[in-house]
N, C-alpha and C positions, 0 to 999 in steps of 0.2 A: 297522363294523356295515353290512351291506347292507340297502337298503330292501325292503319286502315285495313280491313279485311277484304281480300278479293272478292268481286261481286260473285263468282261462280261458287265460292265456298259458302257465302252467306245464303244464296238460294238453295244450295244442297242442305244447309242446316235447317232452314225453314221446312223444307220438304221432310227431312228426318224426323223433326219434332212433330209434325202433322201426322206422319206415318207411326210414330210411336204412341201418340195419343189415341188415333183412331184407325189405324191400319194394321197391317200383319206385323206382329211383334218380331218374327224372325227377320223378315225383311228390313224392318226398322233397325234391328241390331246389327245386321251386316252392313247396312248403309252408315250407320253411326260410327261403326268400327273403322270402316273405309275412310270415312272423313275425319276421324280423329287422327289416323296416321297421315293423311295428306296435309293436315293443317300444322303438324308439329314443326315444319321448317319455315312456313310461310305467314302463319297467322299469329295474333296477339294471344296472351295468356288467357285474357278474357274469353275469346272465342273458343279457345281449346277446351276450357272449362265447361263452357255451355255444350260442346260436342260430346264431352265425356259424360255430362249430366243426361244426355239423351241415350248414351250406351247404358247407363245406370237404369234409366226408366224402362228401356226395352228389356233388359236383363231382368229387372224386377217382374214384369209382365210375364216373362217366360219362367218365373220362380227360379232363375239361376241367381240365387242370392250371393254366393261367393264372388261371381263376376260383377254383380251389381255393387257390392261393398268395396271391391278394388277400384272400380271406376270412380265411385264417390270419393275415395280417398285421394285420387289423383287430381279430380277436380277441385277438392278442397285445397290442395297444396297450391294449384294455379290460382284459385280465388284469392288465397292470402297474398300472393305476389301483386295482384292487381290492386289490392287495397279497397275493392268494391265491396261495401257491406251488403248490398242487396244481391250480388252474386254469391258471396258466401252463405248468406241466408238460405238462397234457393238450393245451394247444394247440401247444406245441412239438413233442410226439410226433405230432400230426396233421400238422404241416408236415414233420417228419422223413420220414414214410412218403410224402409227395408228392415229395420229393427222392429217395427210393430209387427210385420208379417212373420218375423222370426220368434215373437214373443219376448224380445229383449226390451222391456218397457222402460227399464232405468236409463239405458242408453238413447231410446227414442225420446224419452222426456227430456234428457240433457240436451239433446240436439235441437229439440223444438225451442227450449228456453233460450239457448245460446243462439239460435238463428234470429229470434226476435231481438235480442240484445244487440246483435251484429247490424241490424238495420239502421240505415241513416235516418235522423229525425228531421222533418216529419216523415214517418215511413209510408211507402205505398199502401193503401188500405187493403187491397187484395192480398198482398204477400204477408202482411201483418195478420190479417184475418186466417191465412193458412197456417201461420205459426200457432195461433190460438186454437184452430180446429184440430191440429195434431195433439196439442195438450190435452184438449178435451176428449180425444179419441182414446189416449193413454189412460187418462183418469177414469174413463168409462170402463175400459178393460180391467182396471185394477178395483173397480166396484165403488169407486168414490164419485157417485151419481151426482151429489150436490156440487162438487167442485167442477165436474165435467159439464153441468148445466150452466154454470156461471162462465166458463171458458166458451162454451158454444154460443152463449147469448151475446158476449162481447164480440165474438168472431163475426156473428150475424150482423150486428150493428156496423162493423166495419165494412162487411161485404156489401151491405145495403148502400153504403157510401159509394162503393165502387161501381154500383149499377150494373153488374153482370148477372144476368137472370139465371143462367145456367148454374154458375157457382152459388148463388142464393138458394136455388132449388135444392142443390146437394146438401147444403147446411140444414135447411128445414127437414130434409130427410133424415139427417144424422139426429137432429133434435127429436124428431118423431120416434126413431128407434130407441133414443135414450129414454124418453117417457114410457115407451112400451115396456122397456126392461124394468124401470121402477114400478110400473103398475103390476107387472108380472111377479116382481119380488114381493110387493106389498100386498097382493090380491088375497083377500080373506083374512088378513091380519092387520090392516092399516085403513082407517076411514078415508085416508086421502087417495087410495088406490083408484077410485072412479075419477077422480080430478085428473089424475095422471092418464088414464085411458083417454079421457077427453082432449088433453093437451096433445097427446100423441095423435089423435085423430086430426086435430087442427092443423099440426105441423105437416102431417101427410097430405091434407088438403091443400095447404099452401103450396107444398112441393109439387102436388099433381097439377095445380092451376099455373104455376111457374113452368113446369115441364111441358104443358100443354098436351102432349100426346099420350099421358099416362091415364089409360082407362081402367086398367085393372092389372094389380101388382103381378100376378101370376102370368098374364100373356106377355107383360113387359119383360119379366125375368127370362121367359122362354126366348124373346127376340134377342135379349141381351146374351143369352147363352150361345145361340147360334152365331151372333157376331164375334164373341170372345173366341169361339172354335175357329171361325174363319181366320182370325188375327193370330192364332196359336197363343193366346194370352191365358196361360195356364193359372196365374195367380188370380185374374178376375174370373176365370172358369170356376175355380173352386169356390169364391165367394158367392157368385150368382147361383150356382148349384145348391149352395146352403140356404141362400135366401129363397130360392124356388121351392126347396124342400119344406122350409117353414111356412111358406104360402100354402103348399098342398096340405100341410097338417092342420092349418087354421081352417082350411076348407073341408078338412075331414077326408081328404084324399091320401089315405095312409100309405097304399102301396106305391104311388108315385112319390110321395114324400120320402119313404125309405129308399128307393131306387135312386133318387137324386142326391140324397145325403150320403149314400155308400159311394157314388161316384165322386162327390166332393172330397170324401175322406180319402180315397186312394190318391187323388192328386195332392192333397195337403201332406200325407204321409211321405209320398214320393219326393216332394220338394222340400221336406225337412221343416215345414212350417208348423211347429208344434202348437203355437197358440191358436192357429186356425183349425188344427186338427182338435184341440181340445173344445173348442166352440161347436164343432160338428158333432162330437160325441155327446155334448150336452144336448144338442137338438134331436139327436137320434134317441136319446134317453126319453125326452118329451114325447116323441112321436110313438115309440114303443108303449109308453105308459098310456098315451091317449087312445091307441088302438087295442089295449089290453094285454099286451105282451109284456107282463111284469118282469119276466126273467131277462128279456132283452133290454128293458129299461134299466134294471139293476147293472147288468153287464156294462152298458155304455156309460152309466152314470159313475161306475168304478173306474172306467177308463178316463173319463173326464177328470175325476178326482186324482187319479194317479199323475196325469199330465200337469194338473194345476200344482200338485205337491212338488213334482220334479221341477216345475218351473220356479217355484219359491226356493226350493233347494239350490237350484242352479244360480238362482239370484243371490241367495245368501252366500254361495261359494264365490260368485263374482265380486260380492261386496267384500268378502273376507280377503280374496286375492288382491282387490284394489287396495285395501287397507295395508296389506302387506307390501305391495308395490310402492304406495305412497310412503310407507316408512322407509323402504329400501331407497327411494329416490331422495327421501329427506336426508338419510344417512350419506348418501353419494355427494348430496349438494353441500352438506356440512363439510365433508372431507375435501371437497372441491374448494370450499370457501377457505378452509384452513390452508390448503396447499396454495391458493392464490395469495393469501396474507403472508405465507412464508416466502412465496416467490417475490412478492412486493417488498417485503424486509430485506431479503437477499439483494435485490435490485437496489434498494436504497442504501445498503451497507456498501455494495460495490461502487454506487455513485460517490459516495462519501469518501471511500478509500481512493477513487480516481481523482477526486477532488483534492484531497489531502496531498495525493503524490504530485500534484501540478500547481499547488497553491502555497504561498508562504503563510503559515498560521498567524504570525504576528501582525502583518500588514494587509493581508488579503490579496496581495499582488501575485501574479504568476511567478513561478520560480525558474531557475536555470535549466531544468528539463523542458519547459515550454519553449525558452529562448533557443535552445539547441534545436528543437524540432522545427521552430519557425525559420531559423536560419539556413537549416539543411533543405527545407522545403523551397526557399528562394533560391538556394544554390543550384538545386536541381533544375530550375527553370531559367537560370542565369539572369536573375533580377538583381537590379541595383537596390542596395539598401544602405543605411547609415546607422551607427551606433553612437549614443551618448552615454558615457560611463560617469556616474557620479560617486563622490566619496564625501562623508561627513567629515569637516574639518575638526580635529582634535576631539574626536568623538569618545576616546578613552577618558579625557579629562571631564567630559560632561558626566559621564557614569560615575567617575570618582568623586566629583564635586556635588552632583545633585542627586545621585541614586541611580540605580539601574531602572528603576520604574519610570523616572523622568526620561532616562535614554530610550526606553520602549516607546514612550509617548512621543518623543522627537521623531523616531522612525515612522511611527504611524502617521504623523502629520506631514512628514516629507512625501509619504506614499500618496496622500491626498493631494498634495501639490502637484506631484507628477501626474496624477490622473487629470487634474483640471488643466495642465498645460499642454497635455498631448493632443495630437490632432486626431481626427477620426480614422481609425485603422492602425493607429501607433500602438506599440506594445511596451507598457512600463512593467519592469521586471525587478524583483529583489534578488541579487546574486547571493547575498549572505552578509552577515555582519552589518557594516554601515555603508555597503556599497549597493548602488542601483544602476540600472541600465534602462535606457529607452531605445527601442528598434523602430526606426522609421522606413517605411516602405517607399521606394522610389524617390528617395530624398537626396538632395545634393548636400555638399559640406555646408553651404550657406544655409540651407533650410534646417539641418540639423543643429547648426550653431545658433540659430535664432530660438529654436525650442529650448535648447540647453540654457541659453542665457535668460530665457524667460523664467525657467525653474529656478535658476541661480538667484535672480533678482527677488523672486517671490519669497524664496526662503530666507534671504538676508533681511527682508523688509518685514518679515512676520513678527507679531508681538510675542515673542518667546517669554518675556517677563511675566505674561500671563500664566505660563505654565510653571515657571519657577523664578524667583527674584534674581536678578542680574544674569539670567540665561541668555546667551547669544549663540545662534547657529549659523554656520555658512557651509556652502559646498563648493568643492572643486570638481571641474568637469573636463573630460577629454573626448573629442569627437573624431570619428573616423568614417569615411564613406567610400563606397566603391561597389563593383559587382561582388555579390555574395560568393565566397569560396569556402565557406566553412565558418563556424562561430570563432574559432580561435584566431584566425588571421585578422579579423576586423577588431576583435576584442584586444588583441595584443597591440595593435596600433592605437586604438582609443586609449588603452592604459598607458601607453608612451605619453600621449598628450596630457593625460591626467598627472603622471608624475612630474612632467615639466610645470604644470599649473600648481602643483604643491611646492616645488622648488621656487618658483618665482613668487611666492608669497600667499597662495591659497585664495580662496574666494573669487575665482576666475574661471573662464572657460577658454581652452586652447584646442587647436585643430591639429590633425595629422592625416591628410587625404592620400590614401594609398592607391587610388586610381591610376 
């Protein structure tokens, strides 16, 4: 759930988005940057991502592509934090359009596909349509007109569901331009060219009808050019100039076409928009050829071809670099995984060593080290404890008569009895040999005696003959209780009681309270 956004910030964002879309790009950029800074301390990640997206849009309109990409990167980081697929998709689309302007079609296509994948299902028709339109745009730029037509057609279907006439008109215009390019490519060499000319006309007519105010492409481009210049929208200015130049060429107004295309080229080169510059050179070549300037046509076609070849070389280099980077990443990941496994193995060994240092291997009970630590901790806090010390009666005889293996089984069984008889929080310990201890926290002598007697009785009544014929096992125990003053004090007192129990006949519990 995102945090509420202050009303004044929300109003400013709406105004910035409107300004970036239809107003002065420089004003929009300044306002968007100010809003982004103000939002850092008080607004949600969702809102800050939207503000940065406005920074990216305004920067792109000004052909300031480094700033646009930086804003896109930051907005995407924030979008990932929100978990919103729609917001992440919108940020990816913005960056994808920047990549198209730069002629980086591989990254543009990757962003378009990733944006569509990120959308929650069912996706908003307009947003999903925008993803498909960007895919179609890249496919058309790469000359895959069949795939572009499919992408545009699916985008148009979704856009008609959205019911937004402006966006539908733009898509009809894109489809018209696509069919125009197909017809120009196939003219004189393919019998389907006339059909594509007709489809282009149909699409432009639908776009004209939807746009309502489009009477003539040239006049509209002129009006758009004036608006773009008022808004300092350099990116759109170069595109409109190129479209206007093409319109003049088709109307055989070659001087005007050449002038507009030269203006567009200067802007595109200055902005580093190599893909746009390539398209302008191609249109200049067509204009020169149509006007009879064959030398100029050849010059611009060579420039177009050089830029296209450089674009392909750059793309190949990017692909090679990406392959090397992926290989390096894979190597680092393998090394990291090996290091992780090594660390995990060392940690496991350390745990095992620590476990072995604190546990009796035969019975699994804690050892004397644990007893000492526990008594010292109780002594440091002046807590009362009790110790019950147990010794197996005549254990040597058990080993000699029934074997050491039987003796080991006896010790393991006694450990099980101790565990069962202890209260929650008590500590059963094997001291070594046939000696065991139970530490009881906060216990009186009577409490400890009751536990010790329960252990003694359980051992005495156990069916030892199931372990070995005629086997009998008993315990003697000594109990001492008092304030903890160190392991030796209480243990010595409990030992004294234990020795008395041995002397008085074994199989009994005696006490020695040192409190």
